C-alpha positions as CSV (number, residue, x, y, z in Angstrom):
1,M,-27.2,10.0,34.7
2,N,-31.0,10.2,34.4
3,M,-33.5,10.9,37.1
4,R,-34.4,7.3,37.7
5,E,-30.7,6.3,38.3
6,L,-30.3,9.3,40.6
7,I,-33.2,8.3,42.9
8,D,-32.0,4.6,42.8
9,I,-28.5,5.6,44.1
10,V,-29.9,7.9,46.8
11,V,-32.5,5.5,48.1
12,R,-30.1,2.5,48.1
13,A,-27.7,4.5,50.3
14,V,-30.5,5.2,52.9
15,V,-32.2,1.8,53.3
16,D,-31.2,-1.3,55.1
17,H,-32.3,-3.7,52.3
18,P,-31.0,-2.1,49.1
19,E,-31.6,-5.3,47.1
20,Q,-35.3,-4.8,47.5
21,V,-35.3,-1.3,46.0
22,T,-36.9,-0.9,42.6
23,V,-37.4,2.3,40.7
24,Q,-39.5,2.5,37.5
25,E,-40.5,5.5,35.4
26,H,-43.3,6.2,33.0
27,T,-45.1,9.2,31.6
28,D,-48.7,10.1,32.6
29,E,-51.4,11.6,30.5
30,E,-50.3,15.2,31.1
31,G,-46.7,14.4,30.1
32,T,-45.3,14.4,33.6
33,L,-42.5,11.9,34.3
34,V,-43.6,9.7,37.1
35,I,-41.0,7.8,39.1
36,E,-42.3,4.9,41.2
37,L,-40.2,3.8,44.1
38,R,-40.7,0.5,45.9
39,C,-38.7,-0.7,48.9
40,A,-39.0,-3.2,51.7
41,P,-41.9,-2.3,54.1
42,D,-39.6,-1.7,57.0
43,D,-37.5,0.7,54.9
44,A,-40.4,2.9,54.0
45,G,-39.9,5.0,57.2
46,R,-36.3,5.5,56.3
47,V,-37.2,6.7,52.8
48,I,-39.9,9.1,54.2
49,G,-37.7,10.4,57.0
50,R,-38.7,12.4,60.0
51,Q,-41.7,14.5,59.2
52,G,-41.2,13.6,55.5
53,R,-37.9,15.4,55.2
54,T,-36.0,12.7,53.3
55,I,-38.6,12.2,50.6
56,K,-39.3,15.9,50.4
57,A,-35.5,16.4,49.7
58,M,-35.6,13.8,46.9
59,R,-38.6,15.4,45.4
60,T,-36.9,18.8,45.5
61,L,-33.8,17.3,43.8
62,L,-36.0,15.8,41.1
63,H,-37.9,19.1,40.6
64,A,-34.6,20.9,40.1
65,A,-33.4,18.3,37.6
66,G,-36.8,18.5,35.8
67,I,-36.5,22.3,35.5
68,R,-33.1,21.8,33.8
69,S,-34.6,19.2,31.4
70,D,-37.8,21.1,31.0
71,V,-39.9,18.2,32.3
72,G,-42.4,17.9,35.1
73,V,-41.4,15.1,37.5
74,R,-43.3,13.3,40.3
75,L,-41.9,10.8,42.8
76,D,-44.4,8.2,44.2
77,L,-43.5,5.9,47.0
78,I,-45.5,2.7,46.4
79,E,-46.1,0.7,49.6
80,D,-47.1,-2.9,49.1
């Protein structure tokens, strides 16, 4: 399981509209893996969590996975 799939599974379990979740990844200029997460506008609060705890936990999980893979990882929540 790669990091994109990991975030996809976690976010779909948290939101009310899992069919609207999209997760894309690309590498930026510095070589950091950037994971872009999009969800329904009314689910953004669920993804962020109280005081940002949920998204912070996901970022911590990705950071730990990145250390194992020797890759820098960044998670961006894209709100449309």
